[in-house]
N, C-alpha and C positions, 0 to 999 in steps of 0.2 A: 504494500500500500504506500502511496506517495505521502509526503508530508505537506502541510499547509505552507505555502510560500508567502502569502499575504494575509494579514489579519486586519480587517477594517471594522472595528466595533461600531455598531449602530445602536444597539440596545442590549446591555449586558443581561437583561432578563430573558432575551430570546436565544442567546448563545449561537448566533450565526458565525460561521467561519468560512475560510476558503480552502478548497482542495482541488489541486490540479487546475487552478485558474477558474474554478467555478465557486459560486456562493452555495453553501450547503448547511443543513442542520441535521443533527444526530437524531436517529429514531428514538433514542432514550429521552431526549429533550421533548420531542413531540408527544411521547407517551405521558410525560410528567405534566406538560401544559394542558393537554386535553383530558387529563384524569383517567388514563387507561393503563393497563398492565403492558409492560414492554413486550412481553411474550405475545400478547394479542396483536400489538402493532406490527411486530416482525412477521407474524402469521399473515396479517392482511397484506403486507408488502409482498410476501412470497406468493400469495394468491394473485396479486396484480402482475407480478413478474411472469408467473405461469401463463396468465391470460395473454400477456404481451407476446410471449414466445409463440403461442399458438397462432396469434394473428400474423406474426412474422413468417411462420411456416406456410400460411395460406395466401399471404399477400407478398408477391415478389416485386411490387412496384415502389417499395420504400415508403408506403403510407404510414405504417406504424413505426414509432421511434424505438430504438434499441433500449432494452431495460437498463443497461449499464449507464445510459445517459440520464436516467431518472433516479435510480437507486444504486449507490456505490457500496459494495460489500466492504465492511470494515470490522475492527475489533476494539474492545475497550477492556481495561484492566480493573477488576473490582477492587476498591480501596481497602477492603477488609481481608479477603482471602488471597489477594494478589493473582487470582486466576483470570484468564482471558476469556471473554465471551463475545459472540457475534453481535453486530449491530449494522445498521445501514445509514449512510449519509445521503440525505435527500436533497436533490437540486430543486430549483423553483418549481419546475414542471412535475417532478416527483412528489413534492409536498402537496401541490395543488390536486394532483390525481388522488392521492391518499386522503386528503382532507375533505374530498367530496362526500365521503361516507360518514363524516362527523356532523352530527346534527345538534340543534339546541342553541339557545342564546349565548351561552358561555363559549361554545365552540365557534360561533360566528365572530365573537369578539377576538379570539385568538387568530382566526383566519385573517381578519382585517389587519391585525398587528403584523402578522408575518408577511403579508403581501406588501405592506408599506416598507417593512424592514428589508425585504429582498430587493425592492426597487432602489432604496437608498444605498444599500451596500454594493449592488451591482454598478451603480453610477460611480461610487467612490473607487471601485475596482478598475473601471474603465479609465478613470482619471489617473490612477497610479501606475498602470501598466506602461504607458509611455515613459514615465519617470524612471521605472526600473530598467527599461531598455536603454534609456539615455545613460544611466549610471553604469550599466554593464558595458556599453561602448567605450566610456571613458576609462574603465578599468582595463579593458582589452588594449586600448591605445597605450596606456601606461606600461603594460607588459611588453608590447611590441617596441615601444620607444627605447626601453632598456636593452632589448636584444639587438636592435640595429643601430643603437647609438644616435637616435634622433636628437638633433639640437633643440634647445629650449625654444628658439624662434620658430623652427619648423613645427614643433609640437603645438605651439600656440596657434598656428594657422589651422592645423587639423582640428584642434579643440573647438575653434570658432566655427568651423564648417559643421561639426557635430551639433553644436548648440543651435545654430541657425536651422538645421534640419528638424530639430525637435522643438523649435520655437521657444527656446529657453532664453531668458534675458542675458545679454552678454556683459552687463555690468561694467562697461568701460573697456572691455578687453579689445574691442575693435580699435579704439584710440591707441591702446598700448601696442597693438600689432603694427599700426601705422608708424608710431614713434620708433619701434624696434627696427622696422624695415628702413626707415629714414636713417637711423644710426648705422645700420649695416651698409647702406649705400655710401654714407660719408666715410666710414672706415675703409671701404673698398677703394673709394676715390683717393684717400690718403695713401694707401698702398701703391696705387697706380702712379701717383705723383712721385713717391719715393723711388720707384723702379726707374721712372724717366730720369730722375736726378742722378741716380747711380750710373745709369748707362751713359749719361752725358758728362759725368764727373767721376772718372775712375778713382776708386779709393786707395789703390795701391800706393804705398809710400807715405800716406798720411797717417798721423796718429789718430786714435779714436776721438780724442778731445778736439783736435783741430778740424777733423772732417765734420764732426757734428756742429761745430761753430760755423763753418762755411755753409752747412745745410740750413741752419737757422737764418743766416743772412739771406740765403736764396729764398726761403719761405716768406720772410718779411718783405723782400723786394717784390715778390710776385703775388702777395696777398694770399698765401696758402696756410692751412693749419698744419703746424709741424708735428711730427711724431716725437715721442720721448726718446731719449738716447738708447735705452734698452731695446725698444721696438725697432728702431732704425738698425741697430746692430743685428737683430734677428733677420731682417730682410736682406741685409748685406751678405750674411752667411748663407742664406738660401740661394743667393745668386752666385755662389762659388768662391767666396773669399773667407779668410780667417785672420784672426789677430794673433800676433806674436810679439814677445818682448824684444825691444831693440834699443840700443843706445843711440841717441840723437843729440848732438851738441852737448855731450857729457852727461845727458840725463836719460835714464832708462824709462821707457814707456811702451805701451802697446801700439803697434803699427799694423795697418792693414796689408795683407799679402794675398795673392791668388793661392788657392789651395794647392799645396805641393811646391809652391815657389820658395825662393830663398831671399 
C-alpha cells in the first residue's frame, strides 16, 4: 500500500487524507460517523465491489468504473493488541456510492459535511500539486548542477525559467540575473582589453611592478577599467609567459619571460 504524500486538513472531525494523489476517508471513520459497526460497513463495501465486478464482466465498453478507483484495500493496526486488520479507503465516488444506502436525518447531515469537505480538500490538493512539482524540479536542478559543475549564473537562469513556467513570483531574481549578466559582460570586456594590451605591449623584460604601472597608465589614457595586479598576472601567464627573479640595476625583482626563455 502506498503512503499519503499530501495531507491537506479541512476538518479534523472528518479525518480526510490523501492516498496516491486522491482524497480518501477510512471505512472505520465512516462507520464511526454514521453509527455503524465497521464489520457491517466493510461487508457493504464488498457487496458493492462484487456488484461492480459483475457489471465489468458484462459491460466491455468501460461504462462501469473499476472498484479499485472507488475502494482502496488497506490495513490498520489496532492500538491495543497491535494486530493488523483490513479496512478500505474510500474516494469521493466510493463514499458517495456507499452513503446512498445510509438513511435518516443524522446520516444526511454527515453526507453534506463530507461532500463539502471532499470539495475543499480536492481544491487544496489541486493547488498544491503544482507547488510540489515546482519544488521537485528545483531539487533535481540542484543535483544536476552539482554533477556538471553548473555556474551560479547559469543556474540562476535555469531557476528563473522554472519559476516562470510555474508562474511563481521571481522576487527580484530577474533584476539580479540582468545585473549578473551585465557584470559578466564587463568582466569579459576587461579580459579582452587586457589581451589586446599584452599583444601590443610584450611583457618580456619588464618587471611585474613596472609592467603593471604602464598598464594602469594605458587604462587611464584610454578610459578603461583596469584589472588588479593579480588578475593581470593570471592573464599574462595564460598567454604563455612566466615571472622569474632577476637582478636589474643591482636590485632583485620578478621579471616577465616567455615560458622556457632565459
